[in-house]
C-alpha positions in Angstrom: 321.7 -65.2 -29.8 318.5 -65.9 -27.8 316.5 -64.7 -30.8 318.5 -66.9 -33.2 317.9 -69.9 -30.9 314.2 -69.2 -30.8 313.9 -69.0 -34.6 315.9 -72.2 -34.9 313.6 -73.9 -32.4 310.6 -72.8 -34.4 312.0 -74.1 -37.6 312.9 -77.4 -35.9 309.4 -77.7 -34.4 307.8 -76.9 -37.7 309.9 -79.5 -39.5 309.1 -82.1 -36.9 305.4 -81.3 -37.2 305.4 -81.6 -41.0 307.4 -84.8 -40.8 305.0 -86.2 -38.2 302.0 -85.3 -40.4 303.6 -86.8 -43.5 304.5 -89.9 -41.5 300.8 -90.2 -40.4 299.7 -90.0 -44.1 302.4 -92.6 -44.9 301.4 -95.0 -42.2 297.7 -94.7 -42.8 297.5 -94.8 -46.5 300.9 -95.7 -47.9 300.9 -92.6 -50.0 304.2 -90.6 -50.0 306.8 -90.9 -51.4 305.2 -93.6 -53.5 303.0 -91.2 -55.4 301.7 -92.3 -58.8 302.1 -90.7 -62.2 300.4 -91.0 -65.6 302.7 -94.0 -66.4 302.2 -95.9 -63.1 300.8 -99.4 -63.0 298.2 -98.2 -60.5 297.0 -95.5 -63.0 296.5 -98.2 -65.6 294.7 -100.4 -63.1 292.3 -97.6 -62.0 291.8 -96.5 -65.6 290.9 -100.0 -66.9 288.7 -100.7 -63.8 286.7 -97.5 -64.3 286.2 -97.9 -68.1 282.6 -98.2 -69.3 281.5 -101.8 -69.1 280.0 -102.7 -72.5 280.0 -106.5 -71.9 276.3 -106.8 -70.9 275.1 -107.1 -74.5 278.0 -109.2 -75.9 275.5 -111.8 -77.1 274.1 -109.2 -79.5 277.1 -107.0 -80.5 279.9 -109.5 -80.1 282.4 -107.3 -78.2 282.8 -106.0 -74.6 284.5 -102.7 -75.5 281.2 -101.1 -76.3 277.4 -101.4 -76.1 274.7 -100.5 -78.5 272.4 -97.6 -77.4 268.7 -98.2 -77.5 266.6 -98.3 -79.6 268.0 -100.4 -82.4 266.9 -103.2 -84.7 268.6 -106.5 -85.3 267.7 -109.7 -87.2 268.3 -112.7 -85.0 268.2 -116.1 -86.7 266.1 -114.6 -89.5 263.7 -112.9 -87.0 263.7 -109.1 -86.9 263.5 -107.6 -83.5 263.5 -103.9 -82.3 265.1 -103.6 -78.9 263.8 -100.7 -76.8 265.6 -101.5 -73.5 267.4 -104.3 -71.8 264.0 -105.9 -71.1 264.0 -107.0 -74.8 267.2 -109.0 -74.3 265.1 -111.9 -73.3 263.6 -112.0 -76.8 267.0 -112.3 -78.3 268.1 -115.0 -75.8 265.0 -117.0 -76.4 265.6 -117.1 -80.1 269.3 -117.9 -79.7 268.4 -120.7 -77.2 265.7 -122.4 -79.3 268.2 -124.9 -80.7 271.6 -125.9 -79.3 273.9 -126.8 -82.2 272.6 -124.4 -84.9 274.6 -121.5 -86.3 273.3 -118.4 -84.6 273.4 -115.1 -86.5 272.7 -111.6 -85.3 272.6 -109.0 -88.0 272.6 -105.3 -86.9 270.6 -102.8 -88.8 272.7 -99.7 -89.4 273.1 -96.9 -88.5 273.5 -97.6 -84.8 274.9 -95.6 -81.9 277.4 -97.3 -79.7 278.9 -96.2 -76.3 282.7 -96.9 -76.1 284.8 -97.8 -73.2 285.9 -94.2 -72.8 282.2 -93.1 -72.4 282.0 -91.4 -75.7 279.1 -92.2 -78.1 279.7 -92.6 -81.8 277.4 -93.3 -84.8 278.3 -96.4 -86.8 276.9 -96.3 -90.3 277.8 -99.7 -91.8 279.4 -103.0 -91.2 282.8 -101.8 -92.3 282.9 -99.2 -89.6 281.7 -101.7 -87.0 284.4 -104.2 -88.0 286.9 -101.5 -87.4 285.6 -101.1 -83.8 285.8 -104.8 -83.3 289.4 -104.9 -84.6 290.3 -102.0 -82.2 288.7 -104.0 -79.3 290.6 -107.1 -80.1 293.8 -105.1 -80.2 293.1 -103.6 -76.8 292.5 -107.1 -75.4 295.7 -108.4 -76.9 297.6 -105.5 -75.3 295.8 -105.8 -71.9 294.3 -102.4 -72.4 290.6 -103.3 -72.3 288.3 -102.7 -69.4 288.7 -104.8 -66.2 285.1 -105.8 -65.5 285.7 -108.3 -62.7 286.5 -105.6 -60.2 284.1 -102.8 -59.5 285.3 -100.0 -57.3 282.9 -98.6 -54.7 282.5 -94.8 -54.5 283.3 -92.3 -53.2 287.1 -92.4 -53.5 289.4 -89.7 -52.3 292.4 -88.8 -54.4 295.3 -86.9 -52.8 297.3 -84.8 -55.2 301.1 -84.0 -55.1 303.6 -82.0 -57.0 306.7 -83.5 -58.7 308.6 -83.1 -55.4 306.0 -85.4 -53.6 304.6 -82.4 -51.7 300.9 -82.8 -51.1 299.0 -80.0 -52.9 295.4 -81.0 -52.2 292.7 -83.6 -52.4 289.3 -84.2 -54.1 286.6 -86.9 -54.2 285.4 -88.9 -57.2 281.9 -90.2 -57.1 281.7 -92.5 -60.2 283.5 -94.7 -62.6 283.4 -92.0 -65.3 284.9 -89.4 -63.1 287.7 -91.7 -62.0 288.3 -92.7 -65.6 288.4 -89.1 -66.8 291.0 -88.2 -64.1 293.2 -91.2 -64.8 293.1 -91.0 -68.6 293.7 -87.2 -68.8 296.5 -86.9 -66.3 299.5 -84.8 -67.4 303.2 -85.9 -67.0 303.7 -83.5 -64.2 300.8 -84.6 -62.0 301.2 -87.0 -59.1 298.5 -88.6 -56.9 297.7 -91.2 -54.4 294.5 -93.0 -53.4 293.4 -92.5 -49.8 293.2 -96.1 -48.8 291.4 -98.2 -47.7 288.8 -98.4 -50.4 286.2 -101.2 -51.1 285.3 -103.0 -54.3 283.2 -105.9 -55.5 285.0 -108.7 -57.4 283.5 -111.2 -59.8 280.1 -109.5 -59.2 279.4 -111.0 -55.7 282.2 -110.5 -53.2 282.9 -107.2 -51.4 286.6 -106.7 -50.4 288.7 -104.0 -48.8 291.8 -102.8 -50.7 294.6 -101.4 -48.6 297.2 -100.3 -51.2 298.2 -100.1 -54.8 299.9 -103.4 -54.5 296.8 -104.9 -52.9 294.8 -103.6 -55.8 297.1 -105.3 -58.3 296.8 -108.6 -56.4 293.0 -108.4 -56.3 292.9 -107.7 -60.0 295.2 -110.6 -60.8 292.9 -112.9 -58.7 289.7 -111.8 -60.3 291.1 -111.9 -63.8 292.2 -115.5 -63.2 288.7 -116.3 -61.9 287.2 -114.6 -65.0 289.4 -116.6 -67.3 288.4 -119.8 -65.5 284.7 -118.9 -66.0 285.3 -118.2 -69.7 287.1 -121.5 -70.2 284.2 -123.3 -68.4 281.7 -121.6 -70.8 283.7 -122.7 -73.8 283.9 -126.3 -72.5 280.2 -126.3 -71.9 279.6 -125.4 -75.5 282.0 -128.1 -76.6 280.2 -130.7 -74.4 276.8 -129.6 -75.8 278.0 -130.2 -79.4 279.2 -133.7 -78.4 275.9 -134.6 -76.6 273.3 -133.2 -79.1 271.9 -135.7 -81.6 274.0 -138.5 -80.0 273.3 -141.6 -77.9 275.3 -142.8 -74.9 275.3 -145.8 -72.7 276.4 -146.1 -69.1 280.0 -147.3 -69.1 280.2 -147.4 -65.3 278.6 -146.0 -62.2 280.5 -146.3 -58.9 278.8 -145.0 -55.7 280.9 -145.0 -52.5 283.2 -147.6 -54.0 280.2 -149.9 -55.0 279.9 -150.8 -58.7 276.3 -150.2 -59.8 277.0 -150.5 -63.5 274.9 -153.7 -63.9 271.8 -151.8 -63.0 272.1 -149.9 -66.3 272.8 -152.7 -68.7 270.9 -152.0 -72.0 270.1 -148.4 -71.1 270.7 -145.7 -73.7 270.5 -142.0 -73.3 269.6 -140.0 -76.4 270.1 -136.2 -76.4 268.3 -133.9 -78.8 268.7 -130.5 -80.3 265.9 -128.9 -78.3 267.4 -129.9 -74.9 265.1 -132.9 -74.6 266.3 -136.4 -74.0 265.1 -140.0 -73.9 266.2 -142.8 -71.7 265.5 -146.2 -73.2 266.0 -149.7 -71.7 264.6 -153.1 -72.7 261.1 -152.4 -71.2 260.6 -148.7 -71.0 261.2 -145.4 -72.8 261.2 -142.3 -70.7 261.3 -138.7 -71.9 263.4 -136.1 -70.1 265.4 -132.9 -70.3 269.0 -132.0 -70.0 270.8 -128.7 -69.4 274.5 -127.7 -69.5 275.7 -124.8 -67.3 279.0 -123.5 -66.1 280.5 -121.3 -63.4 284.1 -122.4 -62.6 283.3 -125.8 -63.8 280.9 -127.5 -66.3 277.7 -129.1 -65.0 275.3 -131.4 -66.7 271.8 -131.7 -65.3 269.7 -134.8 -66.2 265.9 -134.8 -65.5 264.2 -138.1 -66.2 260.7 -139.1 -65.2 259.0 -142.5 -64.6 262.1 -144.6 -64.3 262.4 -147.1 -61.5 264.4 -146.3 -58.3 267.8 -147.5 -59.6 267.6 -145.6 -62.9 266.5 -142.5 -61.1 270.0 -142.3 -59.8 270.9 -140.7 -63.1 268.3 -137.9 -62.7 270.5 -135.5 -60.9 273.0 -132.6 -61.3 276.5 -133.8 -62.3 279.9 -132.0 -62.4 281.8 -132.8 -65.6 285.3 -133.8 -64.5 286.5 -134.7 -68.0 285.2 -135.4 -71.5 286.2 -136.0 -75.1 284.3 -137.0 -78.3 283.5 -140.5 -77.0 283.6 -140.5 -73.2 282.1 -138.2 -70.5 283.0 -138.6 -66.8 280.7 -137.1 -64.2 280.7 -136.6 -60.5 277.4 -136.2 -58.7 277.1 -132.7 -57.4 275.3 -133.7 -54.1 277.2 -137.0 -53.6 280.8 -136.8 -54.6 281.3 -140.5 -54.1 279.1 -141.2 -57.2 281.1 -141.3 -60.4 279.2 -141.8 -63.7 281.0 -142.5 -67.0 279.0 -142.2 -70.3 280.2 -143.8 -73.5 279.0 -142.7 -77.0 277.4 -145.5 -78.9 
């Protein structure tokens, strides 16, 4: 009987020890029993976040699901360029940026080699094959299966493995996006895993965050995708504004600064915007050359640079946030003085 009690005690102690260890894992990392499978949302999030990011050359190849491997040749607005590295991207951008409202055209010279989001490299022999890749990329975007580029996981990351009964079987460390993608994309139906949180990541290219769980990861992805969408919308609006401005003339409909109406200071003034990003301000006694630029982050900005005007007219020479616009009217808020509201009206 004593021997039986001793064995029973050992079993009880062992059970308590295992339970205690498992509880420690649970409390520290939120791992078990919430282990992930090949079909888990977390698996999709990690797979998409670790895909190869081919978005850096979108202005050349027109799709973010892949990038073109160097060297290759392209005709950009009728100018043939051979690109040997990313340093040659400036040549392409300079040509594309020469005029603002022209129809840009980039023609690739086949065959080319492209690197896909799954890290494989394929040779594309003609435009038909390339169009097929673009269609596949569009389909992935429509189905929310494309790469998540707004969140970059920092490595190393430790993965804990489990069997189908949620018993931990081991752990291993991944050191790169490709290693993480390979594991997530090739997982069998029987495999289970958890991430040893916390991990760190960079969102929207500039902010380092700590992620504490799979749910936290989902939240962070939702947030950065929303920011990314806002950035893309601002870029599209900037292009629309550029089309409205170029080769058009505007007058100052109103300028209100801290509640004071300064519109009369600009009677007779016209602003003309040209295709090469130059501009001219004209009033009854003086014509002044200048430049303008349109940029965007989360909002559209219009920068006006005018030289030689008197003090009052120099109020226009500033950086403005575009609060609203249509084909005829543009409303601006001074970036450094939010009390200054400028409204331009197309002539």
